[in-house]
C-alpha positions as CSV (number, residue, x, y, z in Angstrom):
1,M,-0.1,-0.2,-0.1
2,A,2.7,2.5,1.0
3,A,4.7,1.9,-2.2
4,R,1.7,2.1,-4.6
5,L,0.1,5.0,-2.9
6,S,3.5,7.2,-2.9
7,E,3.4,6.6,-6.6
8,I,1.3,9.7,-6.5
9,C,4.0,12.3,-5.8
10,H,2.1,15.0,-4.2
11,W,0.6,12.5,-1.8
12,D,2.6,12.2,1.4
13,V,2.5,8.6,2.9
14,L,3.7,7.6,6.4
15,L,4.4,4.1,7.2
16,L,4.5,3.1,10.8
17,E,6.0,-0.4,11.6
18,A,6.1,-1.7,15.1
19,G,9.3,-3.9,14.1
20,T,12.5,-3.3,12.2
21,D,13.8,-3.9,8.9
22,E,14.4,-7.2,7.4
23,T,17.8,-9.2,8.6
24,Y,20.0,-11.2,6.7
25,L,18.8,-14.4,8.3
26,T,15.2,-13.7,7.2
27,E,16.5,-13.9,3.5
28,V,17.9,-17.5,3.7
29,P,14.7,-20.0,3.0
30,F,16.0,-22.9,5.0
31,L,16.5,-20.8,8.2
32,Y,12.9,-19.6,8.3
33,P,11.9,-21.8,11.2
34,T,14.3,-20.2,13.3
35,L,12.4,-16.6,12.8
36,Q,9.8,-17.9,15.1
37,T,10.1,-16.7,18.6
38,S,13.0,-14.4,17.3
39,R,12.7,-10.5,17.5
40,V,10.9,-10.5,14.2
41,D,8.1,-12.4,15.4
42,W,5.0,-11.0,17.6
43,K,5.3,-14.3,19.8
44,F,1.3,-14.8,19.7
45,R,0.0,-17.8,21.6
46,T,-3.5,-19.2,21.6
47,E,-5.6,-19.6,24.8
48,P,-5.4,-23.0,26.4
49,S,-7.6,-25.6,25.3
50,D,-8.5,-29.1,26.1
51,Q,-9.5,-29.9,22.6
52,F,-6.4,-29.2,20.6
53,C,-2.7,-28.1,21.1
54,L,-2.6,-30.7,23.9
55,A,1.3,-31.6,23.0
56,M,1.9,-28.0,23.4
57,E,3.4,-26.1,26.4
58,D,0.3,-25.2,28.6
59,H,-1.9,-26.6,25.9
60,R,-1.2,-23.2,23.9
61,C,-0.3,-23.3,20.1
62,R,2.3,-20.7,18.9
63,W,1.1,-18.4,16.3
64,P,4.0,-16.6,14.7
65,R,3.3,-13.2,13.1
66,G,6.0,-11.0,11.4
67,K,7.1,-7.9,13.3
68,A,9.2,-6.3,10.5
69,L,8.9,-4.6,7.3
70,G,7.1,-6.7,5.3
71,G,5.0,-8.3,8.0
72,S,4.5,-12.2,7.7
73,S,5.7,-12.0,4.2
74,T,9.2,-11.5,6.0
75,I,9.1,-14.9,8.2
76,N,6.8,-17.2,6.2
77,A,7.8,-20.2,4.3
78,M,7.5,-18.1,1.0
79,L,5.3,-20.8,-0.5
80,Y,3.6,-19.0,-3.6
81,V,-0.1,-19.9,-4.0
82,R,-2.9,-17.8,-5.2
83,G,-5.8,-19.8,-4.0
84,N,-8.7,-21.3,-6.0
85,P,-10.9,-19.3,-8.2
86,R,-14.0,-20.4,-6.4
87,D,-12.6,-18.8,-3.3
88,F,-12.9,-15.3,-4.9
89,D,-16.3,-16.2,-6.4
90,A,-17.6,-16.9,-3.0
91,W,-16.3,-13.4,-1.7
92,R,-18.3,-11.9,-4.4
93,D,-21.4,-14.0,-3.7
94,Q,-21.3,-12.8,0.1
95,G,-22.2,-9.2,-1.1
96,N,-18.7,-7.9,-2.4
97,P,-19.0,-7.2,-6.1
98,G,-15.6,-6.5,-7.7
99,W,-13.9,-9.4,-5.7
100,S,-14.6,-12.3,-8.0
101,Y,-11.4,-14.4,-9.3
102,K,-12.1,-12.7,-12.7
103,D,-11.6,-9.1,-10.9
104,M,-8.7,-10.4,-8.7
105,L,-6.7,-12.1,-11.5
106,P,-5.4,-8.9,-12.9
107,Y,-3.9,-7.9,-9.6
108,F,-2.2,-11.5,-9.2
109,L,-0.5,-10.9,-12.6
110,K,0.4,-7.5,-11.5
111,L,2.3,-8.3,-8.4
112,E,4.1,-11.4,-10.0
113,D,7.2,-11.5,-11.5
114,M,7.6,-15.5,-12.8
115,R,11.2,-16.1,-13.4
116,D,10.7,-19.9,-14.0
117,P,11.3,-20.3,-17.6
118,Q,8.8,-23.2,-18.0
119,Y,5.8,-20.8,-16.8
120,A,7.0,-17.3,-17.4
121,N,5.2,-16.9,-21.0
122,L,2.0,-18.3,-20.0
123,S,-1.1,-16.1,-19.8
124,Y,-2.1,-16.9,-16.4
125,H,1.2,-15.7,-15.0
126,G,2.8,-12.2,-14.8
127,Q,6.3,-10.9,-15.5
128,G,8.0,-7.7,-14.2
129,G,5.9,-7.4,-10.8
130,P,7.4,-6.7,-7.5
131,I,7.3,-10.2,-6.2
132,S,9.8,-12.6,-8.0
133,V,8.6,-16.3,-8.2
134,E,10.9,-18.9,-8.6
135,R,11.4,-22.8,-7.4
136,Y,13.6,-23.3,-4.3
137,G,17.4,-23.8,-5.1
138,Y,17.9,-27.1,-3.3
139,Y,16.1,-30.4,-2.8
140,T,17.0,-33.6,-1.3
141,P,17.2,-37.0,-2.8
142,L,14.0,-37.6,-1.0
143,R,12.0,-35.6,-3.3
144,N,12.3,-37.9,-6.1
145,H,11.1,-40.7,-4.0
146,L,8.0,-38.6,-3.0
147,L,7.4,-37.7,-6.3
148,A,7.6,-41.4,-7.7
149,G,5.1,-42.5,-4.8
150,I,2.7,-39.7,-5.9
151,K,2.8,-40.6,-9.4
152,E,2.1,-44.4,-8.5
153,L,-0.9,-43.1,-6.7
154,G,-1.9,-41.3,-9.7
155,L,-2.1,-37.8,-8.2
156,T,0.4,-35.7,-9.8
157,N,-0.9,-32.3,-11.0
158,R,-1.1,-32.5,-14.8
159,Y,0.2,-28.9,-15.2
160,G,3.1,-29.4,-12.8
161,E,2.1,-26.4,-10.6
162,V,-1.0,-25.5,-8.3
163,N,-1.3,-22.2,-9.7
164,G,-2.4,-23.2,-13.1
165,P,-5.7,-24.1,-14.7
166,V,-6.1,-27.1,-12.2
167,Q,-5.2,-26.8,-8.5
168,S,-5.8,-30.3,-7.4
169,G,-2.8,-32.7,-7.4
170,F,0.8,-32.7,-6.2
171,A,3.8,-30.6,-7.7
172,V,7.1,-29.0,-6.7
173,P,6.2,-25.6,-5.5
174,H,7.0,-22.1,-6.4
175,G,8.1,-19.7,-3.8
176,S,8.3,-15.9,-3.6
177,I,11.9,-15.9,-4.3
178,R,14.6,-14.0,-5.9
179,N,17.9,-15.4,-7.0
180,G,17.3,-18.3,-4.4
181,L,16.4,-16.0,-1.5
182,R,13.3,-14.5,0.0
183,C,11.3,-12.0,-1.7
184,S,9.2,-10.3,0.8
185,T,7.1,-7.3,0.2
186,A,9.5,-5.2,1.9
187,K,12.1,-6.3,-0.8
188,G,9.7,-6.2,-3.7
189,Y,7.8,-3.0,-2.9
190,L,9.5,-1.0,-0.4
191,R,13.2,-0.9,-1.3
192,P,12.3,0.3,-5.0
193,S,10.4,3.1,-3.3
194,A,12.2,3.9,-0.2
195,S,14.1,6.9,-1.6
196,R,10.9,8.8,-2.5
197,K,10.7,12.0,-0.7
198,N,6.9,11.7,0.0
199,L,7.3,8.1,1.5
200,H,8.4,8.3,5.1
201,I,8.8,5.0,7.0
202,S,9.3,4.9,10.8
203,T,10.2,1.4,12.3
204,K,10.3,0.7,16.1
205,T,7.0,2.4,16.2
206,T,4.0,1.0,18.0
207,V,0.6,2.3,17.1
208,E,-1.5,2.5,20.2
209,R,-5.1,3.8,18.7
210,I,-6.8,5.4,15.9
211,L,-7.8,9.2,16.6
212,I,-11.6,9.3,15.7
213,D,-13.9,12.2,16.1
214,P,-16.7,10.8,18.0
215,I,-19.3,13.4,16.6
216,D,-18.7,13.0,12.9
217,R,-17.0,9.6,13.4
218,R,-14.3,10.3,11.1
219,A,-10.5,9.2,11.7
220,Y,-8.1,12.2,11.9
221,G,-5.0,10.7,13.1
222,V,-3.0,8.0,14.9
223,Q,-1.5,8.0,18.3
224,F,1.8,6.0,18.5
225,E,4.8,5.3,20.7
226,K,8.5,5.4,19.7
227,D,11.6,5.4,21.8
228,G,9.6,5.7,24.9
229,R,7.6,8.7,23.9
230,R,4.3,9.2,22.8
231,Y,3.4,11.0,19.5
232,Y,0.2,12.0,17.5
233,V,0.1,12.5,13.8
234,M,-2.7,13.9,11.8
235,V,-4.1,13.0,8.4
236,S,-5.5,15.0,5.8
237,K,-7.0,12.0,3.7
238,E,-7.3,8.7,5.4
239,V,-5.8,6.2,7.8
240,I,-5.3,2.8,6.5
241,L,-4.9,-0.1,8.9
242,S,-2.8,-3.0,7.6
243,A,-1.6,-4.4,11.0
244,G,-2.9,-8.0,10.2
245,A,-5.7,-10.5,11.3
246,L,-4.8,-10.1,15.0
247,N,-3.5,-6.5,15.4
248,S,-6.0,-4.7,13.1
249,P,-9.0,-6.0,15.1
250,H,-7.1,-5.1,18.2
251,L,-6.5,-1.6,17.2
252,L,-10.1,-1.0,16.1
253,M,-11.1,-2.2,19.6
254,L,-8.7,-0.1,21.2
255,S,-10.1,2.9,19.3
256,G,-13.8,2.4,20.3
257,I,-14.7,0.2,17.1
258,G,-16.2,-3.2,17.8
259,P,-18.6,-5.2,20.0
260,R,-20.0,-2.9,22.6
261,E,-20.0,-5.5,25.5
262,Q,-16.3,-6.1,25.0
263,L,-15.3,-2.2,24.9
264,E,-17.4,-1.3,27.7
265,R,-16.0,-4.2,30.0
266,H,-12.7,-2.7,29.6
267,G,-13.5,1.1,29.9
268,I,-13.2,2.1,26.2
269,S,-15.6,4.6,25.1
270,V,-17.7,3.0,22.2
271,I,-17.6,5.1,19.0
272,Q,-19.1,2.5,16.8
273,H,-20.7,-0.9,17.8
274,L,-19.5,-3.5,15.2
275,P,-19.9,-6.9,16.6
276,G,-18.0,-8.5,13.8
277,V,-14.7,-7.0,14.9
278,G,-12.4,-9.9,16.2
279,Q,-15.1,-12.5,15.1
280,N,-15.0,-14.9,12.2
281,L,-11.5,-16.0,13.1
282,Q,-10.3,-18.6,10.4
283,D,-7.0,-20.4,10.1
284,H,-5.7,-23.2,8.2
285,V,-5.1,-25.8,10.9
286,A,-2.8,-28.7,10.3
287,T,-1.3,-31.4,12.3
288,G,2.6,-32.4,12.3
289,A,1.8,-36.0,13.5
290,G,2.5,-37.5,10.0
291,G,6.1,-38.3,10.7
292,Y,7.9,-41.1,9.0
293,T,11.5,-42.5,9.2
294,V,13.5,-43.7,6.1
295,Q,16.3,-45.8,5.3
296,Q,18.9,-44.8,2.8
297,P,20.2,-47.6,0.3
298,S,23.5,-49.0,1.5
299,G,26.6,-46.9,0.4
300,S,24.5,-43.7,-0.2
301,G,24.2,-40.5,1.8
302,P,21.2,-39.2,3.8
303,L,18.0,-39.0,1.6
304,A,16.3,-36.4,3.7
305,Y,17.7,-33.3,5.5
306,D,20.4,-34.2,7.8
307,F,21.1,-32.0,10.9
308,A,25.0,-32.5,11.0
309,E,25.4,-31.7,7.4
310,A,23.0,-28.7,7.5
311,V,24.9,-26.9,10.4
312,G,28.5,-28.2,9.0
313,V,31.1,-25.8,7.5
314,D,30.8,-26.9,4.0
315,T,26.9,-26.1,3.7
316,L,27.9,-22.6,4.9
317,R,30.9,-22.4,2.4
318,R,28.7,-23.5,-0.3
319,F,25.8,-20.9,0.4
320,L,28.5,-17.8,0.8
321,F,30.8,-18.9,-2.1
322,N,28.9,-21.0,-4.5
323,N,25.3,-19.9,-4.2
324,D,24.0,-23.3,-3.7
325,G,23.4,-26.0,-1.3
326,M,20.8,-26.8,1.2
327,L,20.4,-23.3,2.8
328,Y,18.7,-22.4,-0.5
329,G,16.2,-25.3,0.3
330,M,12.5,-25.3,1.6
331,S,12.7,-28.2,4.1
332,L,9.0,-28.2,5.2
333,C,7.7,-28.3,1.6
334,E,9.6,-30.1,-1.2
335,V,6.4,-31.3,-2.7
336,M,2.8,-29.7,-2.3
337,G,-0.6,-30.9,-2.9
338,F,-4.1,-30.3,-3.0
339,L,-6.7,-33.1,-2.8
340,N,-10.3,-33.6,-2.6
341,T,-11.3,-35.9,0.4
342,K,-14.2,-38.3,0.3
343,Y,-16.2,-35.3,1.9
344,Q,-15.6,-33.1,-1.2
345,D,-17.5,-33.3,-4.5
346,P,-15.0,-35.1,-6.7
347,S,-16.2,-33.1,-9.7
348,L,-15.2,-29.8,-8.3
349,D,-11.5,-28.7,-8.6
350,W,-11.9,-27.3,-5.1
351,P,-9.8,-29.3,-2.7
352,D,-10.8,-29.4,0.7
353,I,-7.1,-30.4,2.0
354,E,-3.7,-29.4,1.4
355,L,-0.6,-31.2,2.0
356,F,3.2,-30.3,2.5
357,L,5.6,-33.1,2.1
358,A,8.6,-32.1,4.2
359,S,11.9,-33.8,3.8
360,L,12.6,-33.7,7.7
361,S,10.4,-34.3,10.9
362,D,10.8,-33.1,14.4
363,L,13.6,-35.8,14.6
364,T,15.9,-34.2,12.2
365,D,17.1,-31.3,14.6
366,G,16.9,-32.7,18.1
367,G,14.2,-30.4,18.9
368,R,16.4,-27.2,18.3
369,F,13.9,-25.5,16.0
370,G,10.7,-27.3,15.0
371,K,9.6,-28.0,18.6
372,R,10.5,-24.4,19.6
373,G,8.5,-23.1,16.6
374,S,5.3,-25.1,17.5
375,G,5.8,-24.7,21.2
376,M,5.7,-28.5,22.0
377,S,6.4,-29.4,25.6
378,N,9.5,-31.2,26.8
379,K,7.2,-34.1,28.1
380,Y,5.8,-34.7,24.7
381,Y,8.9,-34.6,22.8
382,A,10.6,-36.9,25.1
383,Q,7.8,-39.3,24.8
384,V,7.5,-39.5,21.0
385,Y,11.0,-38.3,19.4
386,E,13.9,-38.4,21.9
387,E,14.9,-41.9,21.4
388,H,15.0,-41.6,17.5
389,V,16.6,-38.1,17.1
390,Y,18.7,-37.4,14.1
391,Q,17.1,-40.2,12.2
392,N,16.5,-39.4,8.5
393,S,13.0,-38.9,8.4
394,Y,10.1,-36.9,6.6
395,M,6.5,-35.4,7.3
396,V,3.4,-35.4,5.7
397,I,1.7,-32.1,6.9
398,P,-2.1,-32.3,6.1
399,M,-3.9,-28.8,6.4
400,L,-7.5,-28.3,6.4
401,S,-8.2,-26.1,3.5
402,R,-11.6,-24.4,4.5
403,P,-12.4,-25.0,7.9
404,L,-16.1,-24.8,9.0
405,S,-15.1,-23.8,12.6
406,T,-14.4,-20.1,13.3
407,G,-12.8,-18.6,16.3
408,W,-12.7,-15.2,17.8
409,L,-10.5,-12.5,19.5
410,E,-11.0,-11.1,22.9
411,L,-9.3,-8.0,24.5
412,A,-7.2,-8.7,27.6
413,S,-7.4,-5.0,28.6
414,K,-7.4,-1.6,27.2
415,D,-3.6,-1.4,27.5
416,P,-2.2,-1.5,24.1
417,Q,0.8,-3.5,25.1
418,E,-1.4,-6.5,26.3
419,R,-1.8,-9.1,23.4
420,I,-5.0,-9.9,22.1
421,R,-6.4,-12.9,23.3
422,I,-6.7,-15.9,20.7
423,F,-9.5,-18.5,20.8
424,P,-9.2,-20.4,17.5
425,N,-11.9,-22.9,18.2
426,Y,-10.3,-25.6,16.2
427,F,-12.4,-28.7,15.5
428,H,-15.6,-27.2,16.9
429,D,-17.3,-28.5,13.9
430,P,-16.7,-32.1,13.9
431,K,-16.4,-32.4,10.2
432,D,-13.1,-30.6,10.2
433,M,-11.6,-33.2,12.3
434,M,-13.0,-35.9,9.9
435,V,-11.5,-34.1,6.8
436,L,-8.1,-33.6,8.5
437,I,-7.6,-37.2,9.3
438,E,-8.0,-38.1,5.6
439,G,-4.7,-36.4,5.2
440,L,-2.9,-38.8,7.8
441,K,-4.6,-41.7,5.8
442,F,-3.0,-40.3,2.7
443,A,0.4,-40.3,4.3
444,E,-0.1,-43.9,5.2
445,A,-1.1,-44.6,1.5
446,L,1.8,-42.7,0.3
447,A,4.2,-44.6,2.7
448,N,2.8,-47.9,1.3
449,T,3.7,-47.2,-2.3
450,P,6.4,-49.3,-4.0
451,A,8.6,-46.4,-4.3
452,M,8.5,-45.6,-0.6
453,R,8.5,-49.1,0.6
454,K,12.0,-49.2,-1.2
455,I,13.3,-46.8,1.5
456,N,11.4,-48.4,4.4
457,A,9.1,-45.4,5.2
458,T,7.7,-46.2,8.6
459,L,5.3,-44.2,10.9
460,I,7.3,-42.9,14.0
461,D,6.8,-44.8,17.1
462,Y,3.9,-43.5,19.2
463,S,4.1,-46.4,21.6
464,R,5.4,-44.2,24.5
465,S,3.1,-41.2,23.7
466,P,-0.5,-40.2,25.1
467,C,-1.7,-41.9,21.8
468,R,-0.6,-45.6,22.0
469,P,-1.8,-47.2,18.9
470,D,-2.8,-50.3,21.0
471,Q,-5.4,-48.1,22.9
472,F,-7.2,-47.6,19.7
473,P,-8.9,-50.4,18.0
474,N,-10.6,-48.0,15.6
475,K,-7.7,-46.4,13.7
476,D,-9.7,-43.0,13.1
477,D,-9.8,-42.6,16.8
478,F,-6.1,-43.1,16.9
479,Y,-5.6,-40.4,14.3
480,V,-8.0,-38.0,16.1
481,C,-5.8,-38.5,19.2
482,L,-2.8,-37.3,17.1
483,V,-4.2,-34.3,15.6
484,R,-5.7,-33.2,19.0
485,H,-2.0,-33.4,20.5
486,Y,0.0,-32.2,17.6
487,T,-2.2,-29.5,16.4
488,Q,-0.5,-26.9,14.3
489,T,-1.3,-23.6,12.6
490,I,0.1,-22.9,9.1
491,Y,0.1,-19.4,10.0
492,H,-2.8,-18.1,8.2
493,P,-5.2,-16.3,10.3
494,C,-7.8,-14.2,8.6
495,G,-11.4,-12.8,8.6
496,T,-11.4,-10.8,11.7
497,A,-12.5,-7.6,10.0
498,K,-14.6,-9.2,7.3
499,M,-15.7,-7.6,4.2
500,G,-19.5,-7.3,3.6
501,P,-22.3,-5.2,2.8
502,V,-23.7,-3.0,5.6
503,T,-26.7,-5.4,5.8
504,D,-24.5,-8.1,7.1
505,P,-24.3,-7.4,10.9
506,M,-21.0,-9.2,11.1
507,A,-19.1,-7.3,8.4
508,V,-16.5,-4.6,9.4
509,V,-15.7,-3.1,6.2
510,D,-17.5,-2.7,2.9
511,R,-16.2,-3.6,-0.7
512,F,-14.1,-0.5,-0.6
513,L,-12.6,-1.9,2.4
514,R,-13.8,1.4,4.4
515,V,-14.8,0.6,8.0
516,H,-18.6,0.8,8.3
517,H,-20.2,4.0,9.5
518,I,-16.7,5.6,9.9
519,G,-15.1,8.0,7.6
520,G,-11.4,8.2,6.6
521,L,-10.5,4.7,7.8
522,R,-9.8,1.6,5.8
523,V,-8.6,-2.0,6.6
524,V,-6.1,-3.7,4.2
525,D,-4.9,-7.0,5.2
526,A,-6.1,-10.7,5.5
527,S,-8.6,-9.8,8.2
528,I,-10.8,-8.4,5.7
529,F,-11.2,-12.1,3.8
530,P,-14.8,-13.1,4.3
531,V,-13.7,-16.7,3.9
532,I,-10.3,-18.1,3.9
533,T,-8.8,-19.0,0.8
534,T,-7.8,-22.7,-0.5
535,G,-4.0,-22.5,0.2
536,N,-1.4,-20.3,1.7
537,T,-2.6,-16.6,2.1
538,N,0.2,-14.7,1.4
539,V,-0.3,-14.0,-2.2
540,P,-4.1,-13.3,-2.0
541,T,-3.0,-10.6,0.7
542,I,-0.6,-9.0,-1.6
543,A,-3.3,-8.9,-4.1
544,T,-6.0,-7.3,-1.8
545,G,-3.2,-4.7,-1.1
546,E,-2.9,-4.0,-5.0
547,K,-6.6,-3.9,-5.4
548,A,-6.9,-1.5,-2.3
549,A,-4.2,0.8,-3.6
550,D,-6.3,1.1,-6.8
551,L,-9.5,1.8,-4.8
552,V,-7.9,4.5,-2.9
553,K,-6.5,6.2,-6.0
554,A,-10.1,6.0,-7.5
555,A,-11.7,7.5,-4.6
556,Y,-9.6,10.5,-5.0
557,A,-9.9,10.7,-8.8
558,A,-10.9,14.5,-8.4
559,D,-7.8,15.3,-6.9
560,L,-5.8,13.4,-9.2
561,R,-7.4,15.4,-12.3
562,A,-6.7,18.7,-10.4
563,H,-3.1,17.6,-10.4
564,A,-3.0,15.9,-14.0
565,E,-0.1,18.2,-15.2
566,S,2.1,17.7,-12.3
567,L,1.4,13.9,-12.5
568,R,2.6,13.8,-15.9
569,E,6.1,14.5,-14.5
570,C,5.8,12.3,-11.7
571,K,8.3,9.7,-12.2
572,T,7.4,7.6,-9.4
573,L,4.1,6.8,-11.2
574,H,6.1,4.6,-13.5
575,T,8.3,2.9,-11.0
576,D,9.9,-0.2,-12.3
577,Y,9.4,-2.9,-9.2
578,S,10.9,-5.8,-11.2
579,A,14.1,-7.9,-10.3
580,K,15.8,-6.5,-13.2
581,A,15.6,-2.9,-12.0
582,M,16.6,-4.0,-8.5
583,A,19.4,-6.1,-9.2
584,Q,21.0,-5.2,-5.8
585,G,18.0,-7.1,-4.1
């Protein structure tokens, strides 16, 4: 948003970011799990539950969120997934004209710089956009075994990718990658525009509330804290809130916009009762319980990621001097797939489950990174993994594409420093569990293919865990136990300030992303999603930002016409965001 709006050279744009700039470590694909719980992570945790996250400390799952320029695009796994066309048509059908897939496709093309020569010239891919798209730069030998097993099951995506004419099936994923390294929105959009005189970026700046006139109900500024001091900044046009699906509703509530009962309970003056703020919380819930050990052929090296090799001097040398090696790999997803389970209409290309085939497991690193990122308790790790650490292994991580269960957010207090309370409400609808365990059944089927039997793919031993197989005559019950213990977010919270018409009592913003009944205030991030998309949410969120920038420009068409002459000489209007223009990126 900041980059696109500052293309209008007579508009002054101020970007307030609570975190810092990206670090060198955020660039490296393989190291992305180490960013969780680091200084570029907000370190959110869900509230305790007896229905999920049972293997985690205090029965609370970690919810990493990016605290840096570029937001969560700076700490995510970089997987490049647009979603399914039916997702966006569903947005339109909920009373949001202009948000169908046909409407959104131009923005997917606009943001994209497809650099894979096999796909670059296809009509449904874009070139020259801010976000570079490549395949990851390293793969383990296990990938070919996984692909062979997929082929034996007849589940290969016939287009070789999940962003083409058909989403269903398995393929080697693309990532938001430039020259092998992360291409976040900070790299793609902000670096080419950071030198503009009309774009002002303030990091380590925590917004505390939006200033809203209670009489005319119009946003006129922002209150923020920086270096221990409180500041106020006034706006002549609009405040645009892009703090993410957790912090955006939090700031709305702190500013007096939200459910009346909740605001009054914490002593916040109600400016606008909007009961949908913080509701409709959706997330892609998954499980990490589908871990399997493998045995490499005699005389060969490790098939999957090997921890000793990963932290070895040779790996670092190859990365620094040869621009290759495993640090360029995406260990958590060497192969990606979308499937229709038995609960989905087989005639529809609208998969209800996504699967990540990872060439490592929680055994691989001895609990150093994966365990810390998920928040797994020492007790559970010892029961399941400790006796077999560092074995060559892989995981099949099934993820629920479109959960029926929705959660909510609650204020802890009116203190901006206190985190919002997260109630994901996973598996409240029993069908969600039924669909997800189909993913574990797929993992078992994959392990039993000839290609995987050759390397002795074997489910991790759960005989010492709370989910001992001999306790469950019905295997589905065993899988349910595994899921309730090893519950995992795939980091895609959304929907907490949903877009919808004013006639929808739970809608927070309209189709122009303007907060209902409040002037001069928009929300532009994944919180506006009416329904979660089928697949990773980073790319749909960027496309939402691209569309929102056009909506804002259209709202001030008269202003732009009045400055038509100066705009003709406005070089920022024609900024080249592409990788070619940013060779130093």
